[in-house]
TITOR-407474 format. One line per field, with one value per atom (N, C-alpha, C): atom name; x, y, z; residue number from 0. Coordinates in steps of 0.05 Angstrom, whole numbers, plus 5000, padded with zeros to 4 digits. Layout:
BEGIN
atom	(CA|...)
xx	(X|...)
yy	(Y|...)
zz	(Z|...)
seq	(NUM|...)
***
This chain:
BEGIN
atom	(N|CA|C|N|CA|C|N|CA|C|N|CA|C|N|CA|C|N|CA|C|N|CA|C|N|CA|C|N|CA|C|N|CA|C|N|CA|C|N|CA|C|N|CA|C|N|CA|C|N|CA|C|N|CA|C|N|CA|C|N|CA|C|N|CA|C|N|CA|C|N|CA|C|N|CA|C|N|CA|C|N|CA|C|N|CA|C|N|CA|C|N|CA|C|N|CA|C|N|CA|C|N|CA|C|N|CA|C|N|CA|C|N|CA|C|N|CA|C|N|CA|C|N|CA|C|N|CA|C|N|CA|C|N|CA|C|N|CA|C|N|CA|C|N|CA|C|N|CA|C|N|CA|C|N|CA|C|N|CA|C|N|CA|C|N|CA|C|N|CA|C|N|CA|C|N|CA|C|N|CA|C|N|CA|C|N|CA|C|N|CA|C|N|CA|C|N|CA|C|N|CA|C|N|CA|C|N|CA|C|N|CA|C|N|CA|C|N|CA|C|N|CA|C|N|CA|C|N|CA|C|N|CA|C|N|CA|C|N|CA|C|N|CA|C|N|CA|C|N|CA|C|N|CA|C|N|CA|C|N|CA|C|N|CA|C|N|CA|C|N|CA|C|N|CA|C|N|CA|C|N|CA|C|N|CA|C|N|CA|C|N|CA|C|N|CA|C|N|CA|C|N|CA|C|N|CA|C|N|CA|C|N|CA|C|N|CA|C|N|CA|C|N|CA|C|N|CA|C|N|CA|C|N|CA|C|N|CA|C|N|CA|C|N|CA|C|N|CA|C|N|CA|C|N|CA|C|N|CA|C|N|CA|C|N|CA|C|N|CA|C|N|CA|C|N|CA|C|N|CA|C|N|CA|C|N|CA|C|N|CA|C|N|CA|C|N|CA|C|N|CA|C|N|CA|C|N|CA|C|N|CA|C|N|CA|C|N|CA|C|N|CA|C|N|CA|C|N|CA|C|N|CA|C|N|CA|C|N|CA|C|N|CA|C|N|CA|C|N|CA|C|N|CA|C|N|CA|C|N|CA|C|N|CA|C|N|CA|C|N|CA|C|N|CA|C|N|CA|C|N|CA|C|N|CA|C|N|CA|C|N|CA|C|N|CA|C|N|CA|C|N|CA|C|N|CA|C|N|CA|C|N|CA|C|N|CA|C|N|CA|C|N|CA|C|N|CA|C|N|CA|C|N|CA|C|N|CA|C|N|CA|C|N|CA|C|N|CA|C|N|CA|C|N|CA|C|N|CA|C|N|CA|C|N|CA|C|N|CA|C|N|CA|C|N|CA|C|N|CA|C|N|CA|C|N|CA|C|N|CA|C|N|CA|C|N|CA|C|N|CA|C|N|CA|C|N|CA|C|N|CA|C|N|CA|C|N|CA|C|N|CA|C|N|CA|C|N|CA|C|N|CA|C|N|CA|C|N|CA|C|N|CA|C|N|CA|C|N|CA|C|N|CA|C|N|CA|C|N|CA|C)
xx	(7342|7334|7340|7344|7348|7322|7299|7273|7255|7240|7220|7194|7175|7150|7126|7105|7080|7057|7052|7031|7004|6987|6960|6939|6947|6927|6941|6924|6935|6950|6940|6953|6981|6984|7010|7029|7019|7036|7046|7027|7035|7055|7052|7071|7099|7100|7126|7139|7123|7134|7144|7130|7138|7164|7167|7191|7216|7211|7233|7230|7232|7227|7246|7234|7248|7268|7263|7281|7267|7242|7227|7224|7221|7214|7191|7175|7152|7156|7150|7152|7124|7120|7096|7103|7098|7105|7132|7146|7173|7171|7149|7146|7164|7165|7181|7211|7227|7256|7270|7267|7278|7291|7311|7324|7309|7285|7272|7266|7264|7257|7282|7305|7330|7333|7339|7343|7359|7373|7387|7371|7348|7332|7307|7283|7258|7244|7236|7221|7193|7173|7145|7133|7118|7103|7074|7057|7029|7011|7022|7008|6985|6982|6960|6938|6944|6924|6913|6893|6883|6853|6840|6811|6803|6780|6770|6739|6728|6699|6690|6666|6653|6634|6636|6619|6605|6582|6565|6565|6575|6578|6570|6551|6543|6537|6522|6514|6536|6559|6582|6587|6597|6606|6637|6648|6677|6686|6712|6723|6745|6745|6765|6781|6807|6824|6848|6854|6877|6903|6924|6949|6961|6958|6970|6952|6929|6910|6920|6921|6929|6907|6914|6895|6875|6883|6864|6841|6847|6826|6806|6816|6799|6781|6793|6777|6756|6763|6744|6720|6725|6703|6686|6698|6683|6667|6678|6664|6637|6635|6609|6588|6596|6578|6576|6588|6589|6606|6626|6644|6673|6689|6718|6732|6759|6775|6776|6779|6780|6805|6826|6850|6862|6867|6877|6903|6924|6949|6950|6971|6974|6979|6995|7003|6984|6965|6945|6953|6977|6987|6999|7003|7014|6995|7007|6990|6980|6957|6945|6965|6978|6997|7021|7031|7054|7048|7025|7017|7014|7001|6998|7024|7039|7064|7084|7083|7103|7092|7067|7055|7048|7039|7032|7011|7017|6998|6980|6961|6942|6930|6906|6893|6882|6880|6869|6891|6883|6902|6916|6905|6917|6926|6944|6954|6933|6935|6917|6915|6938|6938|6922|6917|6900|6872|6863|6835|6833|6854|6853|6838|6818|6801|6810|6822|6830|6852|6870|6891|6892|6893|6896|6924|6940|6967|6977|6996|7009|7035|7039|7063|7071|7094|7104|7093|7091|7083|7103|7095|7114|7137|7131|7152|7152|7171|7172|7171|7169|7169|7144|7123|7099|7084|7080|7066|7036|7022|6994|6982|6956|6942|6928|6932|6920|6904|6884|6868|6871|6879|6883|6863|6847|6826|6824|6843|6842|6869|6870|6893|6919|6940|6967|6976|6966|6974|6964|6939|6929|6944|6951|6967|6994|7006|7032|7029|7007|7003|6998|6988|6982|7006|7029|7054|7078|7076|7095|7121|7122|7146|7152|7132|7135|7144|7147|7158|7139|7113|7093|7086|7092|7085|7076|7065|7056|7027|7021|6994|6978|6957|6940|6916|6905|6880|6879|6868|6865|6836|6824|6797|6799|6788|6788|6760|6758|6733|6730|6705|6699|6684|6683|6668|6653|6632|6619|6639|6636|6655|6655|6679|6682|6701|6702|6719|6736|6761|6779|6779|6783|6785|6810|6826|6850|6846|6853|6851|6878|6887|6913|6909|6920|6919|6948|6953|6980|6980|6999|7003|7031|7035|7061|7079|7067|7082|7072|7090|7083|7060|7061|7041|7013|7011|6985|6975|6993|6985|6976|6990|6984|6957|6950|6924|6901|6905|6885|6881|6899|6899|6872|6859|6834|6812|6812|6792|6799|6825|6835|6856|6848|6868|6884)
yy	(5945|5973|5992|6017|6039|6043|6042|6046|6023|6013|5992|6005|6008|6023|6006|6010|5996|6017|6029|6050|6039|6056|6048|6059|6074|6085|6090|6095|6102|6128|6147|6173|6170|6152|6147|6136|6119|6108|6131|6148|6171|6189|6193|6210|6197|6171|6156|6159|6156|6158|6187|6207|6234|6240|6229|6234|6219|6196|6179|6172|6191|6186|6165|6145|6123|6108|6108|6094|6072|6064|6046|6018|5998|5971|5963|5944|5934|5904|5896|5867|5856|5832|5817|5800|5774|5755|5742|5751|5740|5711|5703|5676|5670|5690|5687|5689|5673|5673|5691|5716|5735|5758|5770|5793|5820|5819|5843|5862|5853|5871|5882|5873|5883|5912|5927|5956|5966|5987|6001|6025|6029|6053|6045|6047|6043|6018|6001|5977|5981|5980|5983|5955|5951|5927|5935|5923|5931|5915|5906|5889|5902|5928|5943|5950|5944|5948|5921|5912|5884|5882|5904|5903|5887|5874|5858|5862|5864|5867|5854|5843|5831|5852|5856|5877|5865|5876|5867|5890|5885|5906|5894|5907|5899|5869|5859|5831|5811|5821|5804|5808|5787|5789|5789|5810|5813|5815|5812|5816|5836|5856|5877|5873|5871|5866|5885|5897|5914|5897|5910|5897|5879|5887|5871|5849|5846|5826|5798|5780|5753|5738|5721|5707|5691|5680|5665|5683|5708|5727|5732|5733|5737|5712|5688|5664|5661|5670|5670|5688|5712|5730|5719|5707|5695|5671|5656|5632|5639|5662|5671|5675|5678|5683|5658|5636|5612|5615|5632|5639|5632|5633|5630|5643|5643|5653|5631|5639|5619|5601|5610|5594|5600|5579|5582|5567|5581|5569|5554|5538|5522|5540|5561|5579|5602|5602|5624|5646|5643|5665|5688|5684|5705|5729|5752|5776|5776|5790|5793|5806|5828|5842|5825|5811|5794|5770|5758|5735|5743|5765|5772|5783|5797|5810|5789|5765|5745|5722|5725|5705|5679|5680|5656|5640|5615|5597|5584|5570|5557|5532|5526|5501|5500|5523|5524|5523|5527|5527|5554|5574|5601|5609|5629|5639|5656|5662|5679|5706|5717|5743|5745|5723|5723|5733|5730|5737|5764|5780|5807|5825|5839|5856|5885|5892|5920|5921|5940|5945|5974|5981|6008|6010|6029|6030|6059|6062|6087|6087|6107|6107|6136|6139|6166|6175|6201|6213|6204|6205|6198|6217|6243|6263|6278|6273|6285|6265|6274|6256|6256|6270|6272|6245|6232|6206|6211|6191|6193|6165|6164|6138|6135|6112|6106|6080|6078|6053|6043|6018|6006|5983|5984|5964|5952|5959|5947|5951|5938|5943|5931|5939|5928|5935|5958|5966|5945|5935|5915|5889|5881|5857|5860|5883|5888|5888|5900|5902|5875|5856|5829|5813|5821|5807|5827|5849|5871|5869|5850|5848|5874|5890|5915|5939|5935|5956|5978|5974|5994|6012|6004|6020|6002|6015|6001|5993|5967|5957|5962|5979|5986|5968|5961|5945|5929|5905|5887|5878|5878|5868|5842|5821|5795|5787|5772|5759|5735|5726|5703|5682|5658|5636|5623|5607|5593|5574|5571|5554|5526|5515|5488|5473|5447|5430|5413|5410|5394|5366|5348|5320|5309|5295|5284|5254|5244|5216|5206|5185|5173|5148|5146|5122|5113|5088|5078|5065|5074|5062|5053|5033|5021|5037|5048|5062|5090|5107|5135|5137|5119|5119|5115|5098|5093|5119|5134|5159|5179|5181|5200|5193|5168|5160|5170|5175|5184|5214|5229|5258|5271|5260|5273|5270|5247|5243|5257|5259|5270|5291|5315|5334|5345)
zz	(2643|2636|2658|2650|2670|2686|2671|2684|2676|2696|2692|2700|2681|2687|2680|2696|2692|2691|2668|2666|2672|2684|2691|2672|2651|2633|2606|2586|2559|2560|2576|2579|2591|2610|2622|2601|2583|2561|2543|2536|2519|2533|2559|2574|2573|2577|2576|2549|2528|2501|2496|2506|2502|2517|2541|2557|2547|2534|2526|2496|2479|2450|2440|2428|2414|2432|2458|2476|2492|2485|2501|2487|2503|2494|2512|2502|2517|2521|2545|2553|2559|2550|2558|2582|2579|2601|2596|2576|2568|2561|2548|2539|2514|2496|2472|2479|2467|2473|2453|2456|2437|2452|2441|2454|2448|2437|2429|2452|2476|2498|2512|2504|2517|2511|2533|2530|2553|2549|2570|2579|2567|2573|2589|2577|2590|2581|2600|2594|2605|2587|2595|2598|2620|2625|2628|2612|2612|2632|2653|2672|2687|2684|2696|2675|2650|2629|2620|2635|2632|2628|2623|2619|2595|2596|2574|2574|2550|2548|2521|2523|2500|2488|2462|2449|2425|2419|2397|2376|2353|2332|2305|2291|2264|2262|2282|2281|2289|2297|2305|2335|2347|2375|2374|2385|2386|2415|2420|2447|2444|2462|2463|2489|2486|2509|2509|2532|2533|2529|2521|2513|2535|2560|2582|2592|2581|2590|2583|2603|2596|2580|2563|2546|2563|2586|2602|2611|2616|2625|2602|2577|2554|2551|2554|2551|2573|2597|2620|2614|2603|2596|2574|2554|2532|2541|2559|2570|2581|2594|2605|2584|2558|2536|2518|2526|2509|2484|2486|2463|2470|2450|2453|2430|2431|2409|2387|2362|2341|2342|2355|2358|2386|2401|2428|2431|2440|2445|2471|2475|2499|2524|2520|2542|2543|2562|2563|2583|2594|2612|2596|2570|2553|2553|2549|2546|2517|2513|2487|2468|2476|2458|2452|2472|2468|2449|2453|2437|2407|2401|2373|2361|2378|2367|2359|2371|2365|2349|2339|2321|2335|2360|2374|2359|2355|2341|2362|2353|2372|2361|2369|2362|2334|2321|2294|2273|2248|2226|2224|2235|2234|2262|2262|2288|2301|2326|2341|2328|2318|2307|2281|2268|2243|2249|2274|2281|2293|2292|2302|2282|2292|2275|2277|2300|2304|2325|2322|2341|2347|2373|2382|2394|2385|2395|2398|2416|2421|2405|2388|2371|2367|2354|2347|2321|2317|2292|2270|2246|2224|2223|2227|2226|2253|2269|2295|2317|2341|2364|2381|2372|2388|2387|2410|2410|2407|2395|2392|2393|2395|2395|2368|2355|2330|2331|2315|2314|2285|2283|2256|2254|2232|2229|2201|2183|2156|2142|2119|2101|2110|2096|2102|2130|2141|2168|2188|2184|2203|2201|2176|2173|2187|2185|2198|2228|2238|2267|2280|2264|2274|2282|2274|2282|2280|2294|2290|2307|2325|2342|2357|2361|2376|2359|2333|2316|2310|2314|2307|2330|2354|2377|2400|2421|2445|2440|2440|2435|2460|2458|2480|2482|2459|2458|2432|2434|2411|2410|2386|2382|2366|2377|2364|2355|2334|2327|2347|2350|2368|2353|2365|2354|2377|2371|2393|2406|2432|2447|2435|2433|2423|2442|2438|2455|2436|2442|2426|2435|2417|2424|2409|2424|2412|2409|2385|2379|2370|2381|2374|2359|2335|2319|2313|2317|2312|2284|2268|2241|2239|2222|2219|2199|2179|2158|2153|2145|2139|2118|2098|2077|2089|2109|2122|2136|2148|2161|2140|2118|2097|2084|2082|2071|2087|2113|2131|2131|2117|2119|2110|2089|2080|2101|2116|2137|2163|2169|2194|2188|2178|2170|2193)
seq	(0|0|0|1|1|1|2|2|2|3|3|3|4|4|4|5|5|5|6|6|6|7|7|7|8|8|8|9|9|9|10|10|10|11|11|11|12|12|12|13|13|13|14|14|14|15|15|15|16|16|16|17|17|17|18|18|18|19|19|19|20|20|20|21|21|21|22|22|22|23|23|23|24|24|24|25|25|25|26|26|26|27|27|27|28|28|28|29|29|29|30|30|30|31|31|31|32|32|32|33|33|33|34|34|34|35|35|35|36|36|36|37|37|37|38|38|38|39|39|39|40|40|40|41|41|41|42|42|42|43|43|43|44|44|44|45|45|45|46|46|46|47|47|47|48|48|48|49|49|49|50|50|50|51|51|51|52|52|52|53|53|53|54|54|54|55|55|55|56|56|56|57|57|57|58|58|58|59|59|59|60|60|60|61|61|61|62|62|62|63|63|63|64|64|64|65|65|65|66|66|66|67|67|67|68|68|68|69|69|69|70|70|70|71|71|71|72|72|72|73|73|73|74|74|74|75|75|75|76|76|76|77|77|77|78|78|78|79|79|79|80|80|80|81|81|81|82|82|82|83|83|83|84|84|84|85|85|85|86|86|86|87|87|87|88|88|88|89|89|89|90|90|90|91|91|91|92|92|92|93|93|93|94|94|94|95|95|95|96|96|96|97|97|97|98|98|98|99|99|99|100|100|100|101|101|101|102|102|102|103|103|103|104|104|104|105|105|105|106|106|106|107|107|107|108|108|108|109|109|109|110|110|110|111|111|111|112|112|112|113|113|113|114|114|114|115|115|115|116|116|116|117|117|117|118|118|118|119|119|119|120|120|120|121|121|121|122|122|122|123|123|123|124|124|124|125|125|125|126|126|126|127|127|127|128|128|128|129|129|129|130|130|130|131|131|131|132|132|132|133|133|133|134|134|134|135|135|135|136|136|136|137|137|137|138|138|138|139|139|139|140|140|140|141|141|141|142|142|142|143|143|143|144|144|144|145|145|145|146|146|146|147|147|147|148|148|148|149|149|149|150|150|150|151|151|151|152|152|152|153|153|153|154|154|154|155|155|155|156|156|156|157|157|157|158|158|158|159|159|159|160|160|160|161|161|161|162|162|162|163|163|163|164|164|164|165|165|165|166|166|166|167|167|167|168|168|168|169|169|169|170|170|170|171|171|171|172|172|172|173|173|173|174|174|174|175|175|175|176|176|176|177|177|177|178|178|178|179|179|179|180|180|180|181|181|181|182|182|182|183|183|183|184|184|184|185|185|185|186|186|186|187|187|187|188|188|188)
***
């Protein structure tokens, strides 16, 4: 990139978008092997936007993490409350925005992005180039934001649902034939 920038606030992100309309890409930890972040213009890294907080809303406990926050930091904050994310991937150094943008899967049946309740992002107006901050919390826009590959804008903050902390246990069973393994599926999905 011509410019490599690390904004320290949402306002700095908006200023970058205003100065470089439609010329920016955002990088996480570069865990995904994709050319999506390649650019000759501006590459934004959110490594200074890493705040995380646990909030209680409408009888639910949620966690809000800025886009550059590594997943390990989210898990650390949740651990203090006896909570965790419903699905946790093997690589916890990924940023929150990077993990959901690329559909990172985890220990559950659904990907981490499935548990996103709200996304706050900086994006351009539909008509024109004025950047703005929007919050998406429902409908097809939320489903799109859960795995947008950066197409919807710069993810500033993500809100996840939480679950009580759990521990995984791995059990290895040796079977001689595939049919024997398939017979066990109902008991060990």
